[in-house]
GUPA-783239 format. One record per atom (N, C-alpha, C): residue in one letter; z, y, x. Coordinates in steps of 0.02 Angstrom, whole numbers. Layout:
BEGIN
type:z:y:x
a:Z:Y:X
...
***
This chain:
BEGIN
type:z:y:x
m:-2358:-3630:2242
m:-2355:-3623:2314
m:-2354:-3692:2347
t:-2386:-3696:2403
t:-2387:-3759:2440
t:-2346:-3751:2503
d:-2325:-3808:2531
d:-2287:-3806:2594
d:-2334:-3800:2654
e:-2396:-3818:2644
e:-2444:-3815:2700
e:-2491:-3756:2688
w:-2500:-3718:2741
w:-2545:-3661:2738
w:-2600:-3671:2789
p:-2661:-3656:2771
p:-2716:-3664:2820
p:-2708:-3613:2876
p:-2725:-3632:2937
p:-2720:-3583:2992
p:-2770:-3527:2983
l:-2746:-3466:2989
l:-2788:-3407:2982
l:-2795:-3373:3050
q:-2854:-3347:3064
q:-2866:-3314:3128
q:-2824:-3251:3132
p:-2786:-3243:3188
p:-2742:-3184:3195
p:-2780:-3118:3192
v:-2840:-3117:3218
v:-2877:-3054:3220
v:-2896:-3033:3149
l:-2912:-3080:3106
l:-2932:-3064:3038
l:-2874:-3041:2995
t:-2817:-3073:3001
t:-2760:-3055:2960
t:-2722:-2996:2991
g:-2711:-2998:3055
g:-2670:-2947:3088
g:-2700:-2878:3087
v:-2764:-2872:3100
v:-2796:-2806:3101
v:-2794:-2774:3032
r:-2797:-2815:2980
r:-2794:-2788:2912
r:-2722:-2780:2887
g:-2672:-2800:2929
g:-2602:-2792:2909
g:-2579:-2841:2857
l:-2609:-2902:2857
l:-2592:-2952:2808
l:-2547:-3006:2838
c:-2513:-3042:2795
c:-2468:-3096:2817
c:-2506:-3147:2858
p:-2479:-3168:2915
p:-2514:-3216:2957
p:-2516:-3287:2928
r:-2473:-3302:2879
r:-2472:-3369:2850
r:-2517:-3375:2790
c:-2510:-3330:2741
c:-2550:-3337:2679
c:-2610:-3291:2678
g:-2609:-3237:2717
g:-2666:-3191:2718
g:-2670:-3146:2657
k:-2619:-3147:2615
k:-2620:-3107:2553
k:-2566:-3053:2552
g:-2507:-3069:2576
g:-2453:-3020:2577
g:-2463:-2969:2633
h:-2422:-2919:2633
h:-2429:-2865:2682
h:-2375:-2868:2736
l:-2392:-2847:2796
l:-2346:-2846:2853
l:-2303:-2783:2854
f:-2331:-2727:2833
f:-2298:-2663:2845
f:-2274:-2629:2782
n:-2216:-2595:2789
n:-2190:-2552:2736
n:-2222:-2483:2741
g:-2221:-2455:2800
g:-2250:-2389:2813
g:-2307:-2397:2863
f:-2313:-2347:2907
f:-2367:-2349:2956
f:-2355:-2404:3008
l:-2294:-2408:3036
l:-2278:-2459:3086
l:-2215:-2499:3070
t:-2182:-2484:3014
t:-2120:-2519:2996
t:-2137:-2587:2967
l:-2108:-2639:2996
l:-2121:-2707:2974
l:-2078:-2724:2914
k:-2107:-2758:2865
k:-2069:-2782:2807
k:-2023:-2839:2829
p:-1969:-2851:2793
p:-1926:-2908:2811
p:-1959:-2975:2799
k:-2000:-2981:2746
k:-2034:-3044:2731
k:-2096:-3031:2689
c:-2138:-3082:2684
c:-2200:-3077:2644
c:-2182:-3081:2570
e:-2213:-3039:2530
e:-2199:-3039:2459
e:-2235:-3095:2422
v:-2282:-3129:2455
v:-2319:-3183:2422
v:-2291:-3251:2441
c:-2285:-3265:2506
c:-2264:-3332:2528
c:-2193:-3334:2556
d:-2159:-3278:2556
d:-2089:-3273:2580
d:-2080:-3290:2654
l:-2132:-3281:2694
l:-2126:-3292:2767
l:-2080:-3238:2795
d:-2027:-3259:2829
d:-1980:-3213:2861
d:-2012:-3185:2924
y:-2017:-3119:2928
y:-2050:-3087:2985
y:-2001:-3074:3043
s:-1943:-3103:3042
s:-1895:-3091:3096
s:-1918:-3121:3163
f:-1967:-3166:3161
f:-1994:-3195:3223
f:-2036:-3143:3261
a:-2059:-3092:3227
a:-2107:-3045:3256
a:-2073:-2996:3302
d:-2098:-2992:3363
d:-2075:-2943:3411
d:-2131:-2924:3458
p:-2175:-2879:3436
p:-2230:-2859:3480
p:-2208:-2812:3536
a:-2145:-2788:3533
a:-2117:-2743:3583
a:-2163:-2684:3596
d:-2179:-2672:3659
d:-2221:-2615:3677
d:-2295:-2634:3685
g:-2313:-2693:3662
g:-2382:-2716:3670
g:-2434:-2669:3641
p:-2427:-2647:3578
p:-2477:-2602:3550
p:-2482:-2537:3590
a:-2426:-2508:3609
a:-2427:-2446:3647
a:-2460:-2457:3715
f:-2447:-2514:3747
f:-2478:-2528:3811
f:-2554:-2531:3805
f:-2580:-2567:3755
f:-2652:-2572:3746
f:-2683:-2503:3731
v:-2648:-2464:3690
v:-2675:-2398:3674
v:-2676:-2354:3736
i:-2624:-2357:3776
i:-2623:-2317:3838
i:-2681:-2338:3884
c:-2691:-2402:3891
c:-2743:-2426:3937
c:-2813:-2411:3912
f:-2825:-2420:3848
f:-2894:-2417:3824
f:-2912:-2355:3783
a:-2863:-2315:3763
a:-2879:-2255:3724
a:-2858:-2191:3760
c:-2798:-2191:3789
c:-2774:-2130:3821
c:-2815:-2111:3882
v:-2835:-2160:3921
v:-2873:-2145:3982
v:-2939:-2110:3965
p:-2980:-2136:3919
p:-3041:-2099:3901
p:-3027:-2030:3871
s:-2972:-2023:3833
s:-2955:-1958:3804
s:-2939:-1907:3858
v:-2899:-1928:3906
v:-2883:-1883:3962
v:-2946:-1868:4003
f:-2987:-1918:4013
f:-3049:-1907:4050
f:-3093:-1856:4015
l:-3096:-1857:3949
l:-3134:-1808:3911
l:-3108:-1738:3924
g:-3042:-1730:3921
g:-3013:-1664:3932
g:-3025:-1638:4003
v:-3017:-1681:4052
v:-3028:-1661:4122
v:-3102:-1645:4133
w:-3147:-1687:4107
w:-3218:-1674:4114
w:-3238:-1608:4082
q:-3211:-1595:4022
q:-3226:-1533:3987
q:-3202:-1473:4027
q:-3143:-1478:4056
q:-3116:-1422:4094
q:-3156:-1410:4158
v:-3173:-1464:4194
v:-3209:-1457:4257
v:-3281:-1434:4246
a:-3314:-1462:4196
a:-3385:-1446:4185
a:-3395:-1378:4154
f:-3352:-1358:4108
f:-3364:-1297:4070
f:-3311:-1243:4080
e:-3257:-1259:4114
e:-3200:-1212:4123
e:-3179:-1182:4056
t:-3165:-1227:4008
t:-3148:-1205:3941
t:-3078:-1176:3938
p:-3067:-1127:3894
p:-2999:-1101:3885
p:-2956:-1152:3848
y:-2891:-1141:3850
y:-2844:-1189:3820
y:-2854:-1198:3745
w:-2873:-1146:3710
w:-2882:-1152:3638
w:-2939:-1200:3620
v:-2989:-1206:3664
v:-3043:-1253:3651
v:-3017:-1325:3658
h:-2972:-1336:3706
h:-2941:-1402:3712
h:-2900:-1419:3651
l:-2867:-1369:3622
l:-2828:-1381:3561
l:-2872:-1402:3503
l:-2934:-1378:3502
l:-2979:-1394:3448
l:-3021:-1457:3461
t:-3029:-1477:3523
t:-3071:-1535:3539
t:-3032:-1593:3569
t:-3001:-1582:3625
t:-2968:-1636:3661
t:-2907:-1662:3623
l:-2865:-1618:3597
l:-2805:-1639:3563
l:-2819:-1682:3501
p:-2864:-1662:3456
p:-2879:-1706:3398
p:-2909:-1773:3420
f:-2953:-1771:3469
f:-2983:-1834:3493
f:-2929:-1880:3521
m:-2881:-1851:3558
m:-2828:-1891:3587
m:-2782:-1920:3532
l:-2766:-1880:3483
l:-2723:-1904:3429
l:-2757:-1960:3389
i:-2821:-1951:3374
i:-2857:-2002:3336
i:-2863:-2067:3375
t:-2880:-2063:3438
t:-2890:-2125:3478
t:-2825:-2157:3499
c:-2770:-2121:3495
c:-2706:-2150:3517
c:-2661:-2173:3459
i:-2666:-2141:3402
i:-2622:-2159:3346
i:-2653:-2210:3299
l:-2716:-2202:3283
l:-2748:-2247:3234
l:-2749:-2320:3255
p:-2759:-2338:3319
p:-2761:-2409:3337
p:-2693:-2443:3339
l:-2638:-2406:3334
l:-2571:-2437:3341
l:-2557:-2489:3287
r:-2571:-2473:3225
r:-2556:-2519:3170
r:-2598:-2583:3174
p:-2664:-2579:3181
p:-2702:-2642:3187
p:-2682:-2684:3247
l:-2667:-2651:3303
l:-2646:-2688:3363
l:-2579:-2722:3353
k:-2532:-2687:3321
k:-2467:-2717:3307
k:-2474:-2777:3260
g:-2515:-2769:3208
g:-2528:-2824:3162
g:-2559:-2884:3196
w:-2608:-2871:3239
w:-2641:-2925:3276
w:-2592:-2962:3322
l:-2548:-2925:3357
l:-2500:-2957:3401
l:-2449:-2999:3362
i:-2428:-2974:3304
i:-2380:-3012:3262
i:-2414:-3075:3235
a:-2475:-3068:3211
a:-2512:-3127:3186
a:-2524:-3177:3242
s:-2537:-3154:3302
s:-2547:-3198:3359
s:-2482:-3235:3376
q:-2426:-3201:3372
q:-2362:-3234:3384
q:-2351:-3290:3334
y:-2367:-3279:3272
y:-2359:-3331:3221
y:-2409:-3388:3233
f:-2472:-3371:3244
f:-2525:-3421:3252
f:-2512:-3467:3311
y:-2492:-3438:3368
y:-2480:-3477:3429
y:-2408:-3500:3437
k:-2366:-3487:3386
k:-2295:-3507:3386
k:-2259:-3481:3447
a:-2273:-3419:3465
a:-2240:-3388:3524
a:-2168:-3372:3507
e:-2125:-3384:3554
e:-2055:-3367:3546
e:-2025:-3350:3614
e:-1964:-3326:3611
e:-1930:-3307:3673
e:-1919:-3369:3717
g:-1927:-3360:3781
g:-1918:-3416:3828
g:-1845:-3439:3830
k:-1836:-3503:3842
k:-1769:-3531:3844
k:-1763:-3575:3906
i:-1703:-3581:3932
i:-1690:-3626:3987
i:-1673:-3694:3959
d:-1709:-3745:3982
d:-1698:-3813:3958
d:-1641:-3844:3999
r:-1581:-3841:3974
r:-1523:-3866:4010
r:-1517:-3942:4007
d:-1556:-3974:3963
d:-1553:-4046:3957
d:-1599:-4081:4006
y:-1639:-4043:4042
y:-1686:-4073:4089
y:-1647:-4105:4147
v:-1662:-4167:4162
v:-1629:-4202:4217
v:-1683:-4220:4267
r:-1673:-4200:4329
r:-1721:-4217:4381
r:-1717:-4291:4397
p:-1772:-4320:4420
p:-1769:-4391:4440
p:-1720:-4400:4497
r:-1684:-4455:4496
r:-1632:-4467:4546
r:-1661:-4471:4616
h:-1713:-4509:4624
h:-1744:-4515:4690
h:-1819:-4513:4682
a:-1851:-4483:4728
a:-1924:-4481:4729
a:-1947:-4496:4799
s:-2009:-4513:4807
s:-2034:-4527:4874
s:-2094:-4484:4888
s:-2103:-4467:4951
s:-2160:-4426:4971
s:-2220:-4471:4982
d:-2277:-4441:5001
d:-2338:-4479:5011
d:-2332:-4530:5067
d:-2291:-4516:5118
d:-2285:-4561:5175
d:-2230:-4614:5165
g:-2202:-4618:5104
g:-2153:-4669:5089
g:-2081:-4649:5102
e:-2070:-4590:5130
e:-2002:-4567:5145
e:-1968:-4548:5080
e:-1905:-4569:5073
e:-1868:-4554:5012
e:-1844:-4482:5013
i:-1851:-4449:4956
i:-1830:-4379:4948
i:-1775:-4377:4897
t:-1720:-4345:4913
t:-1665:-4336:4866
t:-1665:-4263:4843
p:-1675:-4251:4779
p:-1676:-4182:4755
p:-1608:-4149:4758
a:-1607:-4083:4757
a:-1545:-4046:4756
a:-1510:-4058:4690
p:-1444:-4053:4689
p:-1407:-4065:4626
p:-1425:-4013:4574
v:-1424:-4034:4511
v:-1438:-3990:4455
v:-1376:-3950:4440
p:-1382:-3881:4436
p:-1323:-3842:4420
p:-1298:-3858:4350
t:-1232:-3859:4342
t:-1203:-3876:4277
t:-1166:-3818:4245
s:-1151:-3766:4283
s:-1116:-3710:4254
s:-1159:-3647:4260
g:-1143:-3597:4221
g:-1180:-3535:4221
g:-1175:-3498:4288
d:-1120:-3509:4325
d:-1111:-3474:4389
d:-1160:-3500:4442
d:-1180:-3563:4437
d:-1224:-3592:4487
d:-1297:-3574:4475
l:-1314:-3548:4415
l:-1384:-3533:4399
l:-1402:-3471:4433
***
C-alpha cells in the first residue's frame, strides 16, 4: 500500500459503488447501507454524508416523468386503476429506486474528491483595525464578537 493515491473521477468510482480513494474497495454493505471503511485501503467512510441528495435528484428527475406518464395515460385513455398498477407503478418503482445507489455513491465520491466537509465558523479571523474608503476617509469596523451570545 502507498500513502499517495491517484485522484479518481467521482463519477467513475461512485456510480459503480467503489471506494473513492483506491477505486477497488466497495462503498456499500447492502443496497444503500454504507460500509464503515474500505476493505482495500482502509479509508474511513465517516466523512460521507450525502443526506437527502440522492432522494432529491430522484424526485426531480425521475418522479416527475413517472407521474407525468400516469397522468397522461389517465387523461388520454381513461384507463382503469388496475392498468396503472401494471404500467405506471412498475415504471415509477424502477425509475425511482434504481438510481438511488449510483447517485449516493457519486455524491460520496464527490465529497471525498472535492474534500467537502461541514462548514465551520473561523473564530480566529481578525478584522483589520482600520481601513480607508476610496475617498480617503478612515473607516473603523465594528468590534468582533468574542462570546457565543454576541454571535
